N, C-alpha and C positions, 0 to 999 in steps of 0.2 A: 420546476427549477425556481420560481420565485419562495414557494413554499417550502422547498427544504432550505432555501439560505436564513428564510426570517425565521425558521423554527429552530434552527441549528444554533440562531444569536438568543432567541427565546430559553431555550434547553441549558444554555452558559448558566445566563443571568441566575435561572428558577433554582440553579446550584446553590446559588450564596442564602436560599431561603427558608432552609430545610437540615435538619439535621437526622432527618428521619432516613435508615436506610433505605425501608422500602419505595420512598418518594423518589430517593436518589437512583434506585435503581430502573425506576419508569422513565427519570428525567434522562439517562444515560441510553435507554434503550431509544427514544424518541431520538436523540441529539445521535445514536449509531443511525437509527432509519434515514434521518436528514443528511447526514454525511455521506451516507452509500447513494443518497437519490442523488446529489451533486456528482458524485465522481461518474455514475451513468449517465445522468442528461448532460452535463458537461462533456463528456467526451465525447458521447455521441452527435450530441449539437457541433463537435470542433470535426470529427473527424466530418462529418456529413459537408461542412463548411470546404474543408481541406480539398475533399473532395470534387467541389463546386469549382473551387478555385483552380485546382492545377491536375494533371493528367498522370503525374509522377503520383506511387504510391505514398499514402498518407502515413507521415510519421506523430507521433506525439509528446516524444521526449520535452521540447522548449515548454512546451503544455505545461504537462505533470515538473514543471521546474517551479512554477507555482507550488507544488506543496513543499518543496522544500525552503520554499523563502518563509513559506508560513511556519516550519519546524524552525528557524532561525529567529523568527518575531517571536515566537510564544517562549522560545529559552531565554532570550535578552528581557521581556516581560517578566518572563519567572525570576530571573536574577533581579533583575529590580525592584521588586514586590518584597522580596526576601530582604535584599540588602535596607530596603526604608520599612521594615519591620509592618507590611500589612498582614491584617489578620486573615484566615483563611475565606471567609467569605468576600473578604475584600479581593483577593486573589480573581475569584470567578467573576466579581461586578468589573474587576479591570479585565480579564479577558472577554468580558460581555461590549465594554465598550469600544474596545481593538476590534472585534468583530463586525461591530455597527460600521465604527468607521472603513472596513474593506469591503463590508459589504456594497457601497454606492461604487467604486469602480469594479466591481465584480460583475454588478448588473449592468451599469453605462455601457461597458464594455465586451459584452456577453456576443456570441459570433451570432451574426444574423442569416438565416435561411430565408434565398429568397426564392428558392425553387425547391417546394416541398413534395414528394409525389403521392400519390393519392392512395386510399387504403386498400383500394383494387389492385393497384401497382404493387403497394408494399407486401399484399398476402401472394400475391401470384411468386414476386421474386422469390419470396420466404421460403415458399411450398419450394422452387426447385432449387434453392441454396442452401436449405435448412440442414443442418451437418449438429445440431444439438443431441442428438440420439445416437452418433456415429460414435466407433469406438475411437476415433481422432479426436474429436471432441471431449472425450469422457478422460483422455489423454492429457490436455489441457486444463479440463477442470481440475482434477486430482493434482495435479502439479502446483495449479493455483491454491488447492488450499494446504497444500506442505507449506506453500510460498508464506499463508497465511499463518499458518502454527510460527515460522520462521522468524516472521517479524512479530509477532507478540512475545514469542520467548526473547528473541534478541535484546527486543525495546523493552521489555520488565526485567525479567530473569538474569540477565545477563550482567546490566548494572547491577541486581542486587548482589550477582554473583562478586562482582570488584569490592563492593562496600564490605561483603563478608571479608575479604580479603585486604580489604585496608587500602584497597588504590585511590579510588576518589574520594571516600570519607562520606561529607556532606555535600561534596560538589560535582553528583551526578547528571549535574542539571546543566555543566559544561561539557561533560560527552552528548547528552543530545542539543546542544548545540553545535558540536563538533559534527554527528551524522549529520543534522542539516546544513552545515556549508560544505559538507563533503557531496552529499546527496545531488548538489546543483550541475556541476559540470558532469557528474558521472552520466547524467540522463543524456548529454551532447555526446559523450563518448559510445554511448549501446547504440547511440543512433546513429553515430559512424562506421561503428563495428555492422549495424545490420543494413546499413546503403553499401558499405566498401564489400562486405563478405556473403551475410543470410544471415536471416532472421536467428536460422538456427542455431549458429556460432555464437548469436550477442546473449540469444536469450538460455543456453545450455550453460555457456561462460557465465552469463551473471549468476545460473540458479547454483553450478559450482562455486564460486568466489563467497556468497552467502554460505553453501553448508560449511567451507572452510573455516569461515570467520565463527561460528558455533563450537566446530571440533576443536578448534584451536583455543577457543577462551575456557573450556571444558578439562583439558589433557593439559598445557600449559600455564601454571601458576605467577612467572614475573609479570610486569607492568608493560615491559614492551613489547609483549605476544600481546597483551589486550591491547594494548592501544592497535597494534597493526587489525587485530578483530574488529575493531571498530571501524576502523578505514576502511576496511572490506564490507561491513554491515554498511556503512553509507555509499559503498561504491555499487552496489548489488541490489540492494532490496528497491529501492525507487524502479530504477531500471527492468528489473522484472515487472511491477507494476504497468510500466509504460508500454513495454514491449509486449505483452499480455494483450493488453487492452487495443496495442496497436494489431494484432494478430485479429482480435476477437471481431474488430470491425471490419478487417478483410476479409475474413470467413462470409461474413452475409454482409455487405456495402449499402445494399437498400434498407437496412434493419438494422446497424451498428449494435442499438441500445440493445436488442434485444440480446443478441451473445455476450454483451458487455453484461448484462442485470445478471444472468446465467453464474457465470465466473465471478463476477462480486459478491454473489449471497454464497461460493466457495470457501472465497477469502474471508467474506465477515461470520460465517460459521465455525472457523478455525479460529478467530479472534474471539468468539466463546468459549468454545472446547477447550483451548490451549491452555489459559493461566490455569483454569481446576485440574486438570489433567498434570501440568506442572505442578503445582503447588501440593498436589496428592502424590505424585512420585518423590517431589525433594521433601517431602514429610515423611516417606516410608523409607528412604535412603538415608536420610540424614544428611545432604547433599543436593544441591543446585545440578552438580555434574553430571547426572546421570541422566534426567529428563534434558540438558540439552544436548548430550550428545546424540541421544535418541532423535531430539528434533533433529540434528545436523544429518544424520542418517536419511530421514523423514526426505531430507531436500536432497538427498543422494541419488535416492527413490524417486524423486519426482525431476533432476535432471536425467535421468536413465529412463522416462517416459517420454523427453521429449525426441531420447536416441531411437525409440521404440516408433514414435511418430514420423517423423524425418524418413527413416531409412529401411522401415519396412510396412506402413500404414501406405504413407504419400506417395511412395515409390512400387507401393502392389497397385497404384490405381491408376499409372500409367502404360 
């Protein structure tokens, strides 16, 4: 975890030292690896800490709200840097300094696990509860891959579509800031839905909401609908991440990070593939509408996979 945090800070600062595309690609690869490690290890530690602390099913929404806070801080910092005419390299250095400041509370207030199971116990429990090769887990994995596509398309190309339509012009940073502001309370909302009703209803609703945000932004051209689509995106995406990581931890409580790592790999793979395929399709159709619609359709497929898991696979075992 310490390595992930420090390498994330270092990779941010190093972006200010070169203009080489090759070096940038290598640095961003390290940054992506570090970020994924932080999510997996951090979520695993929190899951284990919550299991030791309480007998009730753990929920991660409160802790994933830190991502929303990070989005808000990055948005505010970007606006500040732009208004003060920071150069591109000063932007990266500024984010590096901000990351360094945030490192200290992140490390000092990390959860401390008192009772760590032995390797033999983890291995035994993992074998008895390993579902990673099952059809049930495969449905979750594919759904989470589609969620990764939805995130990268919404965060990148939906904003580009808005600029193309002269909605936000150069103020796309405000849309990113709004996304962060909306995402924080949404995590508490989805935790409430999961606790009050079920994990299935919460996850299915969040995925459907994200699909709706993509489809609406592609079909309708006015600003009001675009604003609603950004609202739905902010309400849904981090909720999907939090709920899926919570579900992964519950599938294998003895080794939650193992399931989280597999799911995060699927999400990260989508972040790599998504921009490339979307760009190719946008170039071919000369519009962002078609790839955004296709991504929305894949999100609907992801929601249907959760229906299959809930009503055919899970209940078929009982």
